[in-house]
C-alpha positions as a Python dict, from the first residue, in 0.01 Angstrom:
ca = {
    (1, 'M'): (0, 0, 0),
    (2, 'T'): (-83, 360, -82),
    (3, 'I'): (17, 602, 194),
    (4, 'N'): (-245, 870, 256),
    (5, 'R'): (-145, 986, 606),
    (6, 'T'): (166, 1028, 815),
    (7, 'R'): (136, 970, 1188),
    (8, 'A'): (398, 1193, 1353),
    (9, 'L'): (462, 1071, 1709),
    (10, 'F'): (670, 1155, 2014),
    (11, 'C'): (681, 1007, 2364),
    (12, 'D'): (614, 1252, 2647),
    (13, 'L'): (735, 1228, 3007),
    (14, 'L'): (425, 1027, 3100),
    (15, 'G'): (510, 775, 2828),
    (16, 'L'): (207, 874, 2619),
    (17, 'P'): (234, 861, 2237),
    (18, 'R'): (137, 1218, 2151),
    (19, 'G'): (126, 1325, 1789),
    (20, 'K'): (-73, 1424, 1482),
    (21, 'Y'): (-197, 1271, 1161),
    (22, 'V'): (-73, 1493, 878),
    (23, 'A'): (-70, 1483, 501),
    (24, 'P'): (252, 1315, 378),
    (25, 'H'): (369, 1630, 199),
    (26, 'L'): (360, 1821, 528),
    (27, 'A'): (572, 1556, 698),
    (28, 'S'): (821, 1572, 412),
    (29, 'A'): (885, 1937, 504),
    (30, 'G'): (1078, 1798, 801),
    (31, 'K'): (899, 1937, 1105),
    (32, 'I'): (559, 1939, 1271),
    (33, 'G'): (459, 2204, 1525),
    (34, 'F'): (310, 2137, 1867),
    (35, 'A'): (240, 2344, 2177),
    (36, 'R'): (529, 2306, 2420),
    (37, 'A'): (275, 2269, 2699),
    (38, 'A'): (194, 1919, 2575),
    (39, 'F'): (461, 1822, 2829),
    (40, 'A'): (260, 1998, 3101),
    (41, 'V'): (-67, 1806, 3065),
    (42, 'S'): (-143, 1544, 3329),
    (43, 'F'): (-319, 1212, 3267),
    (44, 'D'): (-649, 1374, 3363),
    (45, 'R'): (-587, 1672, 3131),
    (46, 'D'): (-496, 1937, 3386),
    (47, 'L'): (-250, 2193, 3253),
    (48, 'L'): (29, 2218, 3510),
    (49, 'T'): (304, 2477, 3546),
    (50, 'V'): (575, 2224, 3463),
    (51, 'P'): (919, 2390, 3437),
    (52, 'G'): (1035, 2441, 3080),
    (53, 'T'): (692, 2416, 2919),
    (54, 'G'): (617, 2788, 2889),
    (55, 'V'): (271, 2771, 3043),
    (56, 'F'): (308, 3128, 3178),
    (57, 'E'): (485, 3245, 2863),
    (58, 'G'): (196, 3228, 2619),
    (59, 'V'): (210, 2849, 2564),
    (60, 'P'): (475, 2877, 2289),
    (61, 'D'): (556, 2631, 2013),
    (62, 'M'): (803, 2350, 1976),
    (63, 'D'): (888, 2150, 1664),
    (64, 'L'): (904, 1777, 1617),
    (65, 'R'): (1204, 1762, 1384),
    (66, 'L'): (1147, 1453, 1172),
    (67, 'G'): (1420, 1232, 1038),
    (68, 'G'): (1408, 1146, 671),
    (69, 'E'): (1322, 783, 736),
    (70, 'R'): (958, 676, 751),
    (71, 'R'): (852, 361, 928),
    (72, 'K'): (575, 129, 819),
    (73, 'G'): (264, 168, 1027),
    (74, 'W'): (8, -89, 1143),
    (75, 'Q'): (-297, 104, 1018),
    (76, 'D'): (-400, 89, 653),
    (77, 'G'): (-249, 373, 452),
    (78, 'V'): (-59, 519, 748),
    (79, 'E'): (317, 558, 783),
    (80, 'I'): (500, 651, 1105),
    (81, 'A'): (735, 948, 1144),
    (82, 'L'): (952, 988, 1454),
    (83, 'G'): (1194, 1262, 1545),
    (84, 'D'): (1349, 1479, 1814),
    (85, 'I'): (1184, 1787, 1960),
    (86, 'E'): (1344, 2127, 1918),
    (87, 'V'): (1275, 2472, 2061),
    (88, 'E'): (1409, 2758, 1851),
    (89, 'G'): (1637, 2517, 1668),
    (90, 'E'): (1790, 2365, 1984),
    (91, 'A'): (1726, 2025, 2141),
    (92, 'F'): (1437, 2049, 2389),
    (93, 'A'): (1553, 1957, 2739),
    (94, 'L'): (1232, 1767, 2819),
    (95, 'D'): (1250, 1541, 2512),
    (96, 'A'): (1383, 1207, 2637),
    (97, 'R'): (1462, 1084, 2284),
    (98, 'G'): (1685, 1384, 2219),
    (99, 'Q'): (1847, 1346, 2562),
    (100, 'L'): (1914, 978, 2492),
    (101, 'R'): (2077, 1080, 2164),
    (102, 'A'): (2313, 1308, 2361),
    (103, 'T'): (2390, 1023, 2600),
    (104, 'V'): (2479, 792, 2311),
    (105, 'A'): (2708, 1062, 2173),
    (106, 'A'): (2876, 1097, 2514),
    (107, 'W'): (2948, 723, 2523),
    (108, 'Q'): (3083, 743, 2168),
    (109, 'Q'): (3333, 1001, 2288),
    (110, 'H'): (3466, 717, 2505),
    (111, 'G'): (3501, 506, 2191),
    (112, 'L'): (3194, 296, 2277),
    (113, 'T'): (2854, 259, 2112),
    (114, 'P'): (2568, 148, 2339),
    (115, 'M'): (2360, -145, 2215),
    (116, 'V'): (2021, -196, 2382),
    (117, 'G'): (1751, -461, 2403),
    (118, 'I'): (1418, -399, 2576),
    (119, 'E'): (1204, -663, 2745),
    (120, 'L'): (843, -572, 2827),
    (121, 'E'): (577, -742, 3037),
    (122, 'A'): (206, -668, 3022),
    (123, 'Y'): (-133, -789, 3145),
    (124, 'V'): (-454, -816, 2944),
    (125, 'F'): (-802, -726, 3067),
    (126, 'E'): (-1134, -807, 2900),
    (127, 'Q'): (-1475, -647, 2938),
    (128, 'G'): (-1758, -832, 3107),
    (129, 'E'): (-2128, -807, 3028),
    (130, 'D'): (-2162, -539, 3296),
    (131, 'G'): (-1903, -324, 3116),
    (132, 'A'): (-1634, -366, 3383),
    (133, 'F'): (-1284, -477, 3285),
    (134, 'R'): (-1154, -794, 3448),
    (135, 'P'): (-834, -996, 3407),
    (136, 'Y'): (-814, -1193, 3082),
    (137, 'N'): (-972, -1536, 3134),
    (138, 'T'): (-693, -1783, 3056),
    (139, 'P'): (-745, -2080, 3292),
    (140, 'G'): (-509, -2303, 3093),
    (141, 'A'): (-219, -2056, 3090),
    (142, 'F'): (122, -2140, 3234),
    (143, 'V'): (473, -1994, 3248),
    (144, 'Y'): (634, -1988, 2902),
    (145, 'G'): (296, -2083, 2759),
    (146, 'T'): (213, -2031, 2392),
    (147, 'G'): (-92, -2102, 2178),
    (148, 'P'): (-470, -2088, 2236),
    (149, 'H'): (-469, -2213, 2597),
    (150, 'N'): (-244, -1925, 2692),
    (151, 'D'): (-416, -1670, 2467),
    (152, 'P'): (-765, -1791, 2361),
    (153, 'R'): (-852, -1475, 2169),
    (154, 'G'): (-533, -1471, 1965),
    (155, 'L'): (-409, -1132, 2081),
    (156, 'T'): (-40, -1221, 2073),
    (157, 'D'): (-78, -1368, 1724),
    (158, 'A'): (-232, -1041, 1607),
    (159, 'I'): (42, -834, 1774),
    (160, 'W'): (316, -1046, 1616),
    (161, 'T'): (156, -1019, 1270),
    (162, 'R'): (120, -641, 1294),
    (163, 'A'): (471, -605, 1433),
    (164, 'K'): (618, -798, 1142),
    (165, 'A'): (426, -585, 892),
    (166, 'A'): (547, -269, 1069),
    (167, 'E'): (907, -401, 1086),
    (168, 'I'): (915, -390, 1466),
    (169, 'P'): (1170, -664, 1546),
    (170, 'I'): (1014, -888, 1810),
    (171, 'E'): (1259, -1153, 1928),
    (172, 'S'): (1015, -1358, 2134),
    (173, 'M'): (672, -1354, 2293),
    (174, 'N'): (528, -1589, 2553),
    (175, 'G'): (309, -1623, 2856),
    (176, 'E'): (469, -1484, 3171),
    (177, 'Y'): (443, -1608, 3529),
    (178, 'D'): (76, -1524, 3589),
    (179, 'N'): (-243, -1588, 3395),
    (180, 'G'): (-315, -1317, 3142),
    (181, 'Q'): (40, -1180, 3157),
    (182, 'F'): (275, -1181, 2859),
    (183, 'E'): (638, -1105, 2790),
    (184, 'L'): (737, -922, 2469),
    (185, 'T'): (1109, -913, 2396),
    (186, 'L'): (1264, -697, 2124),
    (187, 'C'): (1587, -759, 1936),
    (188, 'F'): (1912, -591, 2041),
    (189, 'G'): (2018, -291, 1838),
    (190, 'D'): (2131, 70, 1830),
    (191, 'A'): (2000, 247, 2142),
    (192, 'I'): (1776, 498, 1963),
    (193, 'K'): (1634, 235, 1727),
    (194, 'A'): (1578, -7, 2016),
    (195, 'C'): (1379, 254, 2209),
    (196, 'D'): (1189, 356, 1896),
    (197, 'D'): (1091, -9, 1856),
    (198, 'A'): (983, -36, 2221),
    (199, 'F'): (780, 285, 2201),
    (200, 'L'): (605, 173, 1883),
    (201, 'L'): (547, -181, 2011),
    (202, 'K'): (381, -49, 2326),
    (203, 'T'): (161, 184, 2122),
    (204, 'M'): (73, -77, 1862),
    (205, 'A'): (6, -359, 2108),
    (206, 'R'): (-241, -149, 2307),
    (207, 'E'): (-419, -42, 1987),
    (208, 'V'): (-445, -399, 1855),
    (209, 'A'): (-587, -507, 2191),
    (210, 'A'): (-842, -223, 2177),
    (211, 'E'): (-958, -346, 1836),
    (212, 'K'): (-1042, -677, 2004),
    (213, 'G'): (-1224, -509, 2292),
    (214, 'L'): (-934, -580, 2528),
    (215, 'I'): (-705, -361, 2734),
    (216, 'L'): (-339, -451, 2726),
    (217, 'T'): (-168, -267, 3009),
    (218, 'F'): (197, -212, 3098),
    (219, 'L'): (93, -94, 3445),
    (220, 'P'): (348, -232, 3693),
    (221, 'K'): (107, -406, 3933),
    (222, 'P'): (-253, -399, 3805),
    (223, 'I'): (-359, -711, 4000),
    (224, 'P'): (-242, -702, 4364),
    (225, 'E'): (-232, -1079, 4412),
    (226, 'R'): (-31, -1143, 4093),
    (227, 'G'): (321, -1056, 3984),
    (228, 'G'): (438, -724, 3843),
    (229, 'S'): (529, -611, 3492),
    (230, 'G'): (875, -474, 3421),
    (231, 'L'): (1067, -303, 3147),
    (232, 'H'): (1415, -454, 3153),
    (233, 'V'): (1691, -249, 2993),
    (234, 'N'): (1958, -485, 2856),
    (235, 'F'): (2271, -312, 2731),
    (236, 'S'): (2623, -369, 2612),
    (237, 'F'): (2885, -165, 2425),
    (238, 'T'): (3057, -213, 2093),
    (239, 'D'): (3415, -86, 2087),
    (240, 'K'): (3604, 67, 1795),
    (241, 'D'): (3692, -280, 1667),
    (242, 'G'): (3329, -390, 1669),
    (243, 'K'): (3375, -617, 1971),
    (244, 'N'): (3153, -647, 2278),
    (245, 'A'): (3324, -453, 2557),
    (246, 'V'): (3119, -591, 2849),
    (247, 'G'): (3267, -939, 2892),
    (248, 'P'): (3528, -1006, 2625),
    (249, 'E'): (3701, -1284, 2820),
    (250, 'G'): (3402, -1449, 2985),
    (251, 'R'): (3417, -1214, 3283),
    (252, 'L'): (3308, -857, 3351),
    (253, 'S'): (3544, -602, 3200),
    (254, 'N'): (3662, -303, 3402),
    (255, 'L'): (3416, -97, 3196),
    (256, 'A'): (3126, -324, 3292),
    (257, 'E'): (3226, -322, 3660),
    (258, 'G'): (3224, 58, 3652),
    (259, 'C'): (2879, 59, 3493),
    (260, 'V'): (2735, -173, 3758),
    (261, 'A'): (2899, 36, 4032),
    (262, 'G'): (2731, 349, 3897),
    (263, 'L'): (2393, 179, 3887),
    (264, 'M'): (2438, 65, 4247),
    (265, 'H'): (2555, 409, 4362),
    (266, 'H'): (2248, 584, 4218),
    (267, 'H'): (1999, 307, 4301),
    (268, 'E'): (1752, 515, 4504),
    (269, 'G'): (1757, 817, 4272),
    (270, 'L'): (1702, 600, 3965),
    (271, 'A'): (1371, 482, 4112),
    (272, 'G'): (1228, 832, 4062),
    (273, 'V'): (1282, 793, 3687),
    (274, 'L'): (1233, 421, 3628),
    (275, 'A'): (937, 359, 3860),
    (276, 'G'): (728, 668, 3797),
    (277, 'T'): (375, 576, 3903),
    (278, 'V'): (212, 538, 4242),
    (279, 'N'): (140, 178, 4144),
    (280, 'S'): (512, 112, 4081),
    (281, 'Y'): (581, 69, 4451),
    (282, 'D'): (335, -220, 4479),
    (283, 'R'): (567, -404, 4239),
    (284, 'L'): (897, -301, 4400),
    (285, 'T'): (897, -517, 4710),
    (286, 'P'): (1139, -773, 4856),
    (287, 'A'): (1148, -1113, 4681),
    (288, 'S'): (971, -971, 4376),
    (289, 'M'): (1220, -1048, 4095),
    (290, 'A'): (1220, -672, 4033),
    (291, 'G'): (1473, -402, 4121),
    (292, 'Y'): (1403, -357, 4490),
    (293, 'W'): (1741, -434, 4647),
    (294, 'C'): (2060, -251, 4559),
    (295, 'N'): (2240, -563, 4440),
    (296, 'W'): (2385, -737, 4139),
    (297, 'A'): (2515, -1079, 4039),
    (298, 'D'): (2583, -1292, 3735),
    (299, 'D'): (2280, -1480, 3601),
    (300, 'H'): (2069, -1402, 3911),
    (301, 'R'): (1711, -1289, 3845),
    (302, 'M'): (1652, -1185, 4206),
    (303, 'T'): (1891, -891, 4173),
    (304, 'T'): (1846, -543, 4027),
    (305, 'V'): (2139, -579, 3787),
    (306, 'R'): (2181, -921, 3629),
    (307, 'T'): (2505, -967, 3441),
    (308, 'T'): (2551, -1225, 3167),
    (309, 'V'): (2906, -1299, 3054),
    (310, 'A'): (2907, -1671, 2968),
    (311, 'S'): (2930, -1583, 2599),
    (312, 'P'): (3175, -1299, 2520),
    (313, 'R'): (2976, -1215, 2206),
    (314, 'S'): (2640, -1175, 2382),
    (315, 'A'): (2765, -1046, 2718),
    (316, 'R'): (2533, -780, 2858),
    (317, 'L'): (2408, -599, 3166),
    (318, 'E'): (2038, -616, 3250),
    (319, 'H'): (1880, -350, 3469),
    (320, 'R'): (1551, -480, 3608),
    (321, 'M'): (1403, -190, 3808),
    (322, 'A'): (1205, -4, 3541),
    (323, 'D'): (842, -98, 3488),
    (324, 'G'): (631, -110, 3177),
    (325, 'A'): (482, 235, 3243),
    (326, 'A'): (821, 401, 3186),
    (327, 'N'): (908, 606, 2880),
    (328, 'P'): (1164, 370, 2718),
    (329, 'Y'): (1387, 658, 2599),
    (330, 'L'): (1391, 810, 2947),
    (331, 'A'): (1457, 476, 3117),
    (332, 'T'): (1746, 396, 2884),
    (333, 'H'): (1886, 749, 2913),
    (334, 'A'): (1885, 718, 3294),
    (335, 'V'): (2042, 370, 3302),
    (336, 'L'): (2319, 464, 3057),
    (337, 'R'): (2395, 792, 3237),
    (338, 'A'): (2411, 629, 3581),
    (339, 'A'): (2640, 364, 3433),
    (340, 'M'): (2862, 636, 3287),
    (341, 'L'): (2885, 811, 3623),
    (342, 'G'): (3016, 488, 3769),
    (343, 'V'): (3289, 469, 3504),
    (344, 'E'): (3386, 837, 3513),
    (345, 'Q'): (3375, 882, 3890),
    (346, 'G'): (3530, 550, 3984),
    (347, 'H'): (3254, 430, 4215),
    (348, 'R'): (3333, 117, 4412),
    (349, 'L'): (3165, -202, 4296),
    (350, 'P'): (3002, -376, 4595),
    (351, 'P'): (3035, -754, 4628),
    (352, 'A'): (2801, -961, 4414),
    (353, 'E'): (2484, -1093, 4576),
    (354, 'D'): (2564, -1450, 4677),
    (355, 'L'): (2245, -1533, 4868),
    (356, 'D'): (1908, -1644, 4731),
    (357, 'G'): (1763, -1292, 4711),
    (358, 'I'): (1430, -1420, 4842),
    (359, 'E'): (1456, -1494, 5213),
    (360, 'N'): (1823, -1408, 5246),
    (361, 'V'): (1975, -1096, 5091),
    (362, 'R'): (2320, -953, 5147),
    (363, 'A'): (2217, -606, 5024),
    (364, 'T'): (2101, -349, 5280),
    (365, 'R'): (1990, -61, 5056),
    (366, 'H'): (1667, -67, 4858),
    (367, 'V'): (1435, 157, 4660),
    (368, 'P'): (1224, 413, 4850),
    (369, 'S'): (883, 297, 4968),
    (370, 'S'): (669, 535, 4759),
    (371, 'L'): (673, 751, 4449),
    (372, 'K'): (703, 1069, 4657),
    (373, 'K'): (1006, 936, 4844),
    (374, 'A'): (1165, 818, 4520),
    (375, 'L'): (1120, 1164, 4368),
    (376, 'D'): (1287, 1312, 4676),
    (377, 'A'): (1579, 1072, 4628),
    (378, 'L'): (1610, 1173, 4263),
    (379, 'D'): (1589, 1542, 4349),
    (380, 'N'): (1862, 1503, 4611),
    (381, 'D'): (2102, 1304, 4390),
    (382, 'A'): (2302, 1599, 4259),
    (383, 'A'): (2527, 1402, 4026),
    (384, 'L'): (2240, 1209, 3868),
    (385, 'R'): (2032, 1527, 3832),
    (386, 'E'): (2316, 1696, 3645),
    (387, 'A'): (2381, 1392, 3425),
    (388, 'L'): (2016, 1350, 3327),
    (389, 'G'): (1963, 1723, 3274),
    (390, 'P'): (1846, 1950, 3558),
    (391, 'L'): (1548, 2090, 3370),
    (392, 'L'): (1437, 1741, 3268),
    (393, 'V'): (1453, 1628, 3631),
    (394, 'D'): (1273, 1942, 3752),
    (395, 'A'): (991, 1881, 3504),
    (396, 'L'): (960, 1511, 3581),
    (397, 'V'): (962, 1567, 3958),
    (398, 'F'): (701, 1845, 3930),
    (399, 'L'): (471, 1637, 3710),
    (400, 'K'): (500, 1323, 3919),
    (401, 'R'): (469, 1492, 4259),
    (402, 'D'): (139, 1636, 4141),
    (403, 'E'): (30, 1288, 4031),
    (404, 'A'): (130, 1134, 4365),
    (405, 'T'): (-64, 1401, 4555),
    (406, 'R'): (-377, 1344, 4346),
    (407, 'L'): (-370, 972, 4427),
    (408, 'E'): (-265, 1003, 4791),
    (409, 'K'): (-598, 889, 4935),
    (410, 'A'): (-705, 664, 4648),
    (411, 'S'): (-765, 292, 4697),
    (412, 'V'): (-572, 25, 4509),
    (413, 'D'): (-862, -16, 4266),
    (414, 'E'): (-898, 359, 4214),
    (415, 'I'): (-526, 389, 4140),
    (416, 'R'): (-545, 106, 3887),
    (417, 'D'): (-851, 257, 3718),
    (418, 'F'): (-679, 599, 3701),
    (419, 'Y'): (-386, 460, 3504),
    (420, 'L'): (-545, 173, 3310),
    (421, 'P'): (-675, 372, 3009),
    (422, 'F'): (-331, 526, 2945),
    (423, 'I'): (-58, 276, 3036),
}
């Protein structure tokens, strides 16, 4: 295939795939310029005075510093270029990909390399004759369903085919719990690569759906009477000998216990990062198989952190709070940093959840009840703020508080319709 355009992309704090099409020779120069205030634009295109964006400083530039590698695209003649954002030659504090890179480096100073696998869930909507979008009509769908009864218009087939051509490593795809909902699971890998794959899969899947006249949405709870859609961050660590350091002997290592303790300690503050829409708090409720309660257990899907140590080789920790609207780099950065705080600060690991997690729960702490309260919890968690980057947290809190205020009096349907075109 002849390449005639390069699509240079980055993921902003809203999770949007911002970028430019450029001639390949311009991309080969190694950087593409953007206005820094791209990080200050809301979903409805208001320019906000987000800290760090230079809105009152002449709207200055930033550079997307491209790596040398180019990825295959899913559009004819188009390659993909990803990179980290720099301001005056330094890593930009609001760029979650660059911040994740620093987090990986910090773990490597401990002699450990984070390995990550992302699971995504999404709903599909189709357009009726009146122009309104309604849930995908799949009356024959069922949990773990595959084939035409689960997906009569062949959307998942098309996504898989495009993903393979674009070398996005999908591990599995199937019908989820509710009609018109699907799970898309990516292969484990290096943390940056895993988040690159998740970012590109989200972008590609929505674009393939649009070609079919459908909307595929990662919105956490687009249909009130149906289940929610999560973004599960699975992670482990490879030590200097190339071995899995989470559960080498069929039980949680001291390292893994410290990680879980950190995630428990910062449970409420993490919600401000991982559940960043007003709609997120319709998903995060008791008995929701999401990350509502501050609890953990081995092989227990009703907890926030599910540990898996039966196989020492594939042992991992799964954090289940984030939803599909989250920026995957930001979500992974937050989970890995909170885990590191648990290891470095010696937080106490609470007892594992030993009740059903539905009607009976041992945990007493849970996520805040709204986006505004979650942002307050994040803002007040001094250790997590410092670990994530104070300017990054300031910008995220500013942007999301504005969003929460805009939607304060909106109905459930109005909130869904606000987000649906973008997430």
